[in-house]
N, C-alpha and C positions, 0 to 999 in steps of 0.2 A: 422541444426544438428538434428539427430534422436536419442532419448534416448530409448534404449531397456531395459525393466525392468525385463524380464524373467530371472530367476535365476537358471541356470542348476545345481548349486551345492546343491540346495535344493531338488533335485530329485535323489533319490538313493534307494538302497535296503531297504526292510522293516526292516531288521536287524539293519541297521544304524539308523533308526528312533527311536530306543529304547534309543539312547544316550541322548535324551533330547527333550523338546518340540520345536515346530516350531511356527513361527508367520507371519501373514499377516497384513499389515497396509494400508487400504484404506485412502489416504490422502485427506482431505477436500480442501486444496489449489490446489493440483496438479490434482485432479480428476483421480487419478491412484491408483492401488493397488500395493504396494511394497511387495515383498517377502523377508523377512529377513532370510530365510533359517533356518538351525538348530541353536538353541541357547543353551546356557549352563549357569550354575551357577545362576539360578533364585532365587531371594530373595524377598518375598512378605512382605510388611509392611503396614497393614491396619491402618489408623489413623482417628480420628474424626475431623470434622470441627466444631469448637466451637467459639462462640461469647461471650465476657464478658460484663456484664452490671455493670458499676461502679457508685458509689455515694459517697458522703462525709457527712454522717449523723453526724459525730463527728468532722468535720473540716478537716479530712485527707481522701483523696480519697482511696477507697477500693473496691474490687470486691464483689458485693452483690449477683450476680447470674451468672451462666454460662449456655448459651443455646447451645444445640447441633443442628446444622443445617444440618448435613449429614455426610457421610463417604467418604473417598477416599482411594484408594490403590496406593502405590508407589512400583513398581516392578523394580528392577535392574537386568539386564541380559547381556550376551555377545553373539553377533552374530559371528559365525565362517566364514561367507561368506565375508571375508575381501576384496576380489577382485571384488565383484559385484558392478557395478556402482550405482544401486539404493540404496543399503545398505550404500555405502559411502556418497551418497547424503543426506540421512537421518541423518547419523552420524554427518555431518558437519552443517546441517541446512541451508546451502546456497550453491550456485553453481555459478562458473564463466563460466563454459562451459566444454565440454568434446570433445574428438577428434574422428572423424571417418576418413575414407580415403580421403574424400573431403576436410578435414581441414588441412591436412599435405602436405607440399610441396614435389613434386617429386624430386628425385635426379637429380642434374645438373652437367654436365661435366665442367671442367676448371672453377670451381666456388670457391670463397673464403668462407670457412666455419669456424665458430667460435665454441668454446666449448659450448655445450648445445643445439645447433641447432638440430631440429628434421626433419627427412626425411623418405620417403618411397621409395621403388623402383619405377622406371617409370612405370613398369607393376606391379600394386599392388599385393602383396602376402599375405596381411592380417597382416603384421608385421610392427612395428615402430622401427626406429633406431636413436640413439643419438650420436652426435659428442663428442668424448672424447679427441681427439688430433686435434687441429686446423690446417688448411693449405688449399692448393688448390687441388681440386679433379683432377683426371686424365682426359685425353681426351676421354676416353671410360668408360662406366659404368662397375662396377664389373661383372665378369662372373657369379657369384652366390651370392645371399644374404643368409647368414646362418640363421637358425631358431632354433638352439639348444640353450638352456639356457646358458648365459654367453659368447656367441660367439661374435666375432668381424670380421670386414672386412675392408681392407685398400684400399683406392683409392687415388693415388698420395701421397700427404702429409697428408691426412685426415684419421683418424681412426673412424669408426662407430661401436657402440656397440648395440647389440639387446636390445631394451628398452621395449618390450611388444607387445601385439597384438592390432589390430584395429578392432572395436572400443576399446578404452582404458578407464580406470577408469576416474571418474570425477576429474577435477582440482578445488580444493576448497580453500576458504579463511581459513588460519590456525588460526582460532579464536574459542572461545567457541561457541558451537552450540546454535541455537535458537530453541524453541519448534516447532514441526510440529503437527497441530491438525488433528484428524481423528478418525477412529475406530480401535481398536486393536482386532485381532482375534487370540487367542492362540490355537494351535492344540496339543492335547495330544493323540497320538495313544496308543492303548492298548498293553501292553507288550506281551500278549499272542496271538496277532494277531486277537483279537476278536473285541469288541466294544470300540471305543474311545470317546473322548469328546472335545467339543469346549468351550472355555471361551471367552465371547464377552464383550468388553467394548465399547459401542457406542459413548462415549464422552471421548476421551483420548488425552493426549499430550505426544509425543515421543521426547526425547532429548538425543543427543549423548554427550559424554564428550569432543568433539572438536578435530579437527585434530591436533592441537598443542600438545594434550596429547599423540598422537601417538597410537600405537596398545597396547591392553591390553592382559591380560592372561600371564601365566607363560612362554610361549614360543613365545609371540608376535603374536599370531594367532587368535585374536578376537578383535572386536570393542564393547566397553561398551556403554549401553544405560540405561536411566531412563525412565520408563513409568509411568505417573500419570493418574490413572483412576478416572475420575470425575463422578458426577451423570449423568444419561443418557439423561436427558432433554426430556423425552417422546418418545424416539425411540421405536416403538413396533416391536417385532419379527414378521416377516411375517407369515401369516397362512400357506403358502405353505411349511414352515419348521415345525412349531409347530404341524401341523396335520399329519405329516408323521408317519406311523405305527412304533412303537418301540422306537421312540424318547422320551426322558424325558427332560423336561425344568425346570430349577430352576432359582431363582433370588439371586443375591448377595447383601450384605448390602449397597454397594456403587452404586447400580443402574445397575450393569452388569447382564449378563445372563450366565447360563451354559446349554449346549445342549449335552445330553448324549445318549448312545445307537446307536452311529453312527459307521458303519463298517469302519475299517481302510481305505479301498480303496475308501470310499465315503467322507472322511473328507475334502479333497481339493475341491470337488464339492460343498459341503454345504457351505464352506467358501466363495467360489466365488459367490454363490447365495446371501449370506449376504451382500457382497460388492456391488452387483448390487442394492439391496434394499436400502442400505445406501446412495448411490449416488442419487437414485431417491427421497429420503426424503429431500435432501438439497435444 
């Protein structure tokens, strides 16, 4: 099976980019960069990492000192790219597999089908069909397989309903997500079409709220994530980026970086350069 991670829904007109920030996530485990597309409702919650030193000078244990060991940011946000296989993979935190044309059985004549069976036409058309009424298929294939949303086709005693396109979204275990380690690259285009900014967390954990929780958002059109940004553990920004004319580089309290002064049309290119350097540092 081949997993395609390109996210066409994250490529649109500049006007649409003003709706919210976007995010890339180079995954340490997968060695791939996931495109989470457009995101919304970001909530940033910086917190301190603290360790308590306890003692019992008067017989009862009490905290005598608190040491601050660092900072971390927890960012909650929603991705609107709910149909993208890569985004759904990150949201679930695990994967059982996903379907392309080689994984789906071709339609068979005079065959007993059960409800829930998946088929594709003998001559693949890029679409997936699901049996909604069980029975035996006819001695000849349907003359045409419909591609309009909500459409069905009947063969003998079997009804097939259009179930999506191929390749289709990941099939995931419906449990709480497990964290995915990697680098978070947040993309903030400039509203005036001028200079945008990247916020980079080289040591981050991304966690979805689990497929069992379903879709989020008021209209069920988003997948919710928690991003925990930890200390960077020494990842240096490459000189090829910091030395570019007009770029401004800053540091965040939790070990992240900000890179400003980037033209909107160059934001994706710089993000891709960062991902390459991140993988090289592993």
